[in-house]
C-alpha positions in Angstrom: -11.0 -8.0 -14.6 -7.8 -6.0 -15.0 -6.1 -3.5 -12.6 -2.8 -1.7 -12.2 -2.4 -3.0 -8.7 -4.0 -5.5 -6.4 -3.6 -4.8 -2.7 -4.2 -7.5 -0.3 -4.7 -6.8 3.5 -7.2 -5.5 6.0 -5.1 -3.0 8.0 -4.3 0.7 7.8 -1.2 0.2 5.6 -3.3 -1.5 2.9 -6.0 1.2 3.1 -3.4 4.1 2.9 -1.6 2.4 0.0 -4.9 2.1 -1.9 -5.8 5.7 -1.4 -2.3 7.1 -2.2 -2.2 5.2 -5.5 -5.8 5.7 -6.6 -5.7 9.5 -6.1 -3.0 9.5 -8.8 -5.4 7.9 -11.3 -4.0 4.4 -10.8 -6.6 1.5 -10.9 -6.6 -0.5 -7.7 -8.4 -3.6 -6.6 -8.4 -3.6 -2.8 -8.9 -7.2 -1.4 -10.0 -6.9 2.2 -9.4 -9.8 4.6 -9.8 -9.1 8.3 -10.5 -12.5 9.9 -8.7 -11.7 13.2 -9.3 -8.1 13.5 -11.5 -6.9 16.3 -14.6 -4.9 15.3 -13.9 -2.4 18.1 -10.5 -1.9 19.6 -9.0 0.5 22.1 -5.6 0.7 20.3 -4.2 4.1 19.4 -1.4 5.1 17.0 1.2 7.8 17.5 1.3 9.5 14.1 4.4 11.6 13.6 4.2 15.1 12.2 5.3 13.8 8.8 2.6 11.0 8.8 -0.1 13.5 9.8 0.8 15.8 7.0 1.0 13.0 4.5 -2.5 11.6 5.5 -3.9 15.2 5.2 -2.5 15.4 1.7 -4.2 12.2 0.5 -7.5 12.3 2.3 -10.5 14.3 1.0 -11.5 15.6 4.4 -8.9 15.0 7.2 -10.5 17.4 9.7 -11.3 14.5 12.1 -7.6 14.4 12.9 -7.7 17.9 14.3 -9.9 16.7 17.2 -6.9 15.1 18.8 -4.2 16.9 20.8 -0.8 17.8 19.3 2.0 16.2 21.2 4.6 18.8 22.1 6.8 16.8 24.5 7.8 13.2 25.0 9.7 12.2 28.2 11.4 8.8 28.5 12.2 7.7 32.1 14.3 4.8 33.2 12.7 3.4 36.4 14.8 1.2 38.6 15.0 0.9 42.4 18.2 2.8 42.7 18.2 4.8 39.4 15.8 7.3 37.9 17.1 9.0 34.8 15.1 10.7 32.0 15.3 12.5 28.7 12.8 14.8 27.1 12.2 15.5 23.5 10.2 18.6 22.6 8.9 20.6 19.7 11.9 22.7 19.1 11.2 25.8 16.9 7.5 25.0 17.1 7.9 21.7 15.3 5.2 19.4 16.7 6.1 15.8 17.4 2.8 14.4 16.1 -0.7 13.3 17.2 -2.0 10.3 19.1 -5.2 9.1 17.4 -7.5 6.1 18.1 -7.2 3.4 15.5 -11.0 3.3 14.9 -10.9 7.0 13.9 -8.1 6.4 11.4 -9.9 3.4 10.0 -13.2 5.3 9.6 -11.5 8.1 7.7 -9.6 5.6 5.4 -12.8 3.5 4.8 -14.8 6.6 3.8 -12.1 7.7 1.3 -11.8 4.3 -0.2 -15.5 3.9 -0.7 -15.7 7.3 -2.4 -12.8 6.7 -4.8 -13.8 5.7 -8.3 -10.3 4.2 -8.9 -10.7 1.6 -6.1 -12.8 -1.6 -6.3 -13.3 -3.3 -3.0 -13.6 -7.1 -2.8 -14.3 -9.0 0.4 -13.1 -12.6 0.2 -13.3 -15.8 2.0 -10.7 -17.8 -0.1 -8.1 -16.8 -2.7 -5.1 -18.3 -4.4 -2.4 -17.1 -6.8 -2.3 -18.7 -10.3 0.9 -19.0 -12.3 0.7 -17.1 -15.6 2.8 -14.6 -17.6 5.6 -13.3 -15.3 4.5 -9.7 -16.2 1.1 -10.1 -14.7 -0.5 -11.3 -11.5 -3.6 -13.6 -11.5 -5.5 -14.1 -8.4 -8.5 -16.5 -8.1 -11.2 -15.3 -5.7 -13.5 -17.8 -4.1 -12.8 -20.4 -6.7 -14.7 -18.6 -9.5 -13.5 -15.1 -10.2 -10.2 -14.3 -11.8 -8.5 -10.9 -11.2 -5.5 -9.7 -13.2 -3.1 -6.9 -12.3 0.3 -5.6 -13.3 1.6 -5.9 -9.7 0.6 -7.2 -6.2 1.0 -5.4 -3.0 1.0 -7.4 0.2 0.5 -5.9 3.7 -0.6 -9.1 5.3 0.8 -12.7 5.5 -0.8 -15.2 3.2 1.0 -18.4 2.2 -1.0 -18.7 -1.0 0.4 -15.3 -2.1 3.9 -15.4 -0.6 5.0 -19.0 -1.5 6.5 -18.1 -4.9 8.1 -14.8 -4.0 11.2 -16.2 -2.3 11.3 -13.3 0.1 13.1 -14.2 3.3 12.2 -13.0 6.8 13.9 -12.7 10.1 11.5 -13.5 13.0 11.8 -13.2 16.7 9.4 -13.9 19.6 9.6 -11.1 22.2 7.9 -13.4 24.8 6.0 -10.3 25.7 2.3 -9.3 25.9 1.2 -5.7 25.3 -1.7 -4.5 27.4 -3.5 -1.5 25.9 -5.7 0.4 28.3 -8.1 3.3 27.9 -7.8 5.8 30.8 -9.6 9.0 31.8 -8.5 11.6 34.3 -7.4 15.1 35.1 -3.9 14.9 33.8 -1.3 17.2 35.3 0.5 17.9 32.0 -1.2 18.5 28.6 0.3 17.6 25.2 2.9 15.5 26.9 3.5 11.8 26.3 5.6 9.6 28.5 7.5 6.3 28.2 8.5 4.6 31.5 11.1 1.8 31.2 10.1 -0.4 34.1 11.7 -3.7 35.3 8.6 -5.5 33.8 8.8 -3.7 30.5 8.1 -0.3 28.8 5.0 1.5 29.8 3.7 4.3 27.5 1.3 7.1 28.5 -0.3 8.4 25.2 -2.8 11.3 25.7 -5.1 12.0 22.7 -7.5 14.5 24.3 -7.4 16.7 27.3 -8.6 14.0 29.7 -8.5 10.7 27.7 -5.3 8.7 27.0 -4.1 5.2 26.3 -1.6 3.2 28.3 0.4 0.5 26.6 2.5 -1.7 28.8 4.7 -4.3 27.1 5.1 -6.9 29.8 7.2 -10.1 30.0 4.9 -13.1 29.6 5.8 -14.3 33.2 5.0 -10.9 34.7 2.6 -11.0 37.7 0.8 -7.9 36.4 -0.7 -10.0 33.5 -2.6 -12.2 35.9 -3.2 -10.0 38.9 -5.3 -7.0 38.0 -5.0 -5.4 41.4 -1.2 -5.5 41.1 -1.4 -4.1 37.6 -3.5 -1.1 38.7 -1.2 -0.5 41.7 2.0 -0.6 39.7 0.6 1.7 36.9 -0.4 4.2 39.6 3.0 3.9 41.3 4.9 4.6 38.1 2.6 7.3 36.7 1.1 9.2 39.6 3.7 11.8 40.2 3.9 12.9 36.5 0.3 12.2 35.3 -1.9 12.4 38.4 -5.0 10.4 39.3 -6.7 8.4 36.5 -9.2 5.6 35.9 -8.6 2.5 33.8 -11.7 1.8 31.7 -10.9 -1.3 29.7 -7.9 -3.5 28.9 -6.9 -5.5 25.8 -3.9 -7.9 25.3 -1.8 -8.4 22.2 1.1 -10.8 21.8 4.3 -9.2 20.5 6.4 -10.7 17.8 9.2 -9.3 15.5 9.4 -9.8 11.8 11.7 -8.1 9.2 11.8 -8.8 5.4 15.2 -9.0 3.9 13.8 -7.7 0.6 10.7 -5.6 -0.1 9.9 -7.1 -3.6 10.3 -10.1 -5.8 9.4 -9.7 -9.5 5.9 -8.1 -9.5 5.1 -8.6 -5.8 5.8 -5.8 -3.3 5.5 -5.9 0.5 4.9 -3.1 2.9 3.4 -2.6 6.3 3.5 -5.1 9.2 4.5 -8.0 6.8 7.7 -6.1 6.0 8.5 -4.8 9.5 6.5 -5.9 12.5 8.4 -4.1 15.3 8.3 -3.6 19.0 5.9 -0.7 20.0 8.6 0.7 22.3 9.3 3.7 19.9 5.8 4.0 18.4 7.1 3.9 14.9 5.1 0.9 13.4 2.6 2.7 11.2 5.0 5.7 10.6 7.4 3.3 8.9 4.6 1.9 6.7 3.5 5.5 5.7 7.2 6.2 4.7 7.1 3.0 2.7 3.9 4.0 0.9 4.9 7.7 0.2 8.2 6.7 -1.3 6.7 3.8 -3.3 4.0 6.1 -4.9 6.7 8.7 -5.6 9.0 6.2 -7.3 6.1 4.7 -9.4 4.9 8.1 -10.6 8.5 9.1 -11.5 9.0 6.0 -13.7 5.5 6.3 -15.2 6.3 9.9 -16.2 9.3 8.6 -18.0 7.2 6.3 -20.1 7.8 3.0 -18.1 5.1 0.6 -17.1 4.1 0.8 -13.4 5.5 -2.7 -12.8 8.9 -1.8 -14.0 11.5 -3.7 -11.9 13.8 -0.7 -11.8 11.1 1.2 -9.8 10.8 -1.7 -7.3 14.5 -2.0 -6.9 14.8 1.8 -6.1 11.9 1.5 -3.6 13.7 -1.5 -1.9 17.1 0.1 -1.8 16.0 3.5 -0.4 13.7 2.1 2.3 16.0 -0.7 3.4 18.3 1.4 5.7 15.5 3.2 7.6 13.4 0.1 8.0 16.4 -1.9 9.3 17.5 0.9 11.6 14.2 1.2 13.4 13.4 -2.6 13.3 16.7 -3.7 14.8 17.1 -0.5 16.8 13.9 -1.1 18.7 14.8 -4.7 19.2 18.1 -3.8 20.7 16.6 -1.0 22.8 14.1 -3.4 24.3 16.8 -5.8 25.3 19.0 -3.2 26.8 16.3 -1.5 28.8 14.8 -4.8 30.1 18.3 -6.2 31.1 18.5 -7.2 34.7 22.3 -6.9 34.7 23.4 -4.0 37.0 26.3 -3.1 34.7 24.1 -2.9 31.6 21.5 -0.9 33.6 24.2 1.5 34.8 25.5 2.1 31.3 22.0 2.7 29.9 21.3 5.2 32.7 24.6 7.0 32.0 23.7 7.1 28.3 20.3 8.6 28.9 22.0 11.4 31.0 24.5 12.1 28.3 21.8 12.2 25.6 19.6 14.6 27.7 22.4 17.1 27.6 23.1 16.7 23.8 20.8 19.1 22.0 22.2 18.3 18.6 21.6 14.5 19.0 18.1 15.0 20.4 17.2 17.3 17.4 18.5 14.6 15.0 16.4 11.9 16.7 13.3 14.1 16.6 13.8 14.9 12.9 14.1 11.2 12.0 11.3 10.1 14.2 8.9 12.8 12.9 9.7 12.0 9.3 11.5 15.3 8.6 14.3 13.9 6.6 12.0 11.5 4.6 9.1 13.7 3.7 11.3 16.7 2.9 13.2 14.6 0.3 10.1 13.6 -1.6 
C-alpha cells in the first residue's frame, strides 16, 4: 500500500501530526504502538495559547477544550530557608497564557478526529522493520507479512529498527529525578492562577484545570525522602502550597522517571523526527508538547509551500528548511530548561543568591517578562506562519 507519509508513534505528537497533514488532503498511514503507555493516567498538559488555537484550527470539534480554565497568571517562587523571591507572569492586554488540560481529554479528542478522517489509515502493530529500497521511498514491513510504502517517514517515538539507518545523533542526559504527578481537589484561594515552586528537593508545579481540581507535578531528586515517605510528601506539599493555594486533598499519585534527549538534526533523507524523540525536556517550564506542536505546524506549512510550487512532498529542501527554522527554538528551550533546573536545584549559597537576585530583577522588568510570555505562548511562532 502507498501513502504520502507514514507516521510511527503512539503519543499526542504523532496524533496531531497525522491530523494536521491529513486535513490538507495528504494521505497518511498512522502506525500506533503504545506498549508502555498507561490506559488511564493522571497527567495533564499546559497548552500555551498558540497551541490551543492551533489545535482548534485542525480539530473538527474542539469544544471539549473550553471546559477547562484559562490560565491568566503564573507565579514562580524560589523557596529556600533564608530566601523567598518570586516573579509573576500575567495575561497582559487580555492575552491568555493557555489552558491546563488532562492528557486523557486531549487523547480522546485526537483519537476521534483520526478515526473520522478518510485520509488516515490506522494500523496497530506488534512487530515492524524497515526494508532498504529506492532512496526516494520508505518501505516498512508490518508483522512479517504486510509491506507499506510511503514518500517519507515521521518518527515521534524511538525504535531502533526505524532509526538505525538515519545517522541522526542525539545528546542524552539522566536527570536522576522522578516526577510525581498528583491529582488534587480543594477550594483554591486563587482561580486561573498556576504556580511553580522551586524547592530544595526540586520544582513543584500547581496546575489548576477546573475551579476545584488541579494537578501537582513535583520533580524530585531520586534520593529525596519524599519519594519513599508519603506522610513527609503530603506534609511538605502542604507546607509549600498552603499559604497560596489553601487546603486540598491528594487523590492519587503516579511516578515518571525523567531523562533528557535532544536531536542534533531533525531529518535524514526521507526520515523526519518530531515530538519527544527530537526533544525530551525537563517539565520545569511546561513546554514539552508545545514545542512539538510548533514542530508540526511549521512542518506542515513548509510541506504545503513546496507542494504548491510543484515539488514532491518529500523534497529535501523542505526538510532542510524545517530543520533550520526549528533548530534554534528547540535548542533554546531544551538546554534552557536543563540549565534552569541545575541553577535552581544548586545547593551552593552563592549560586542560590545570584538566582534569587536575578528573579527580583526580572520581576521588575516588564519588557523582558512580555518577551518571555510571547515566546512561551507561541506568539512569535504562530504569528509568523
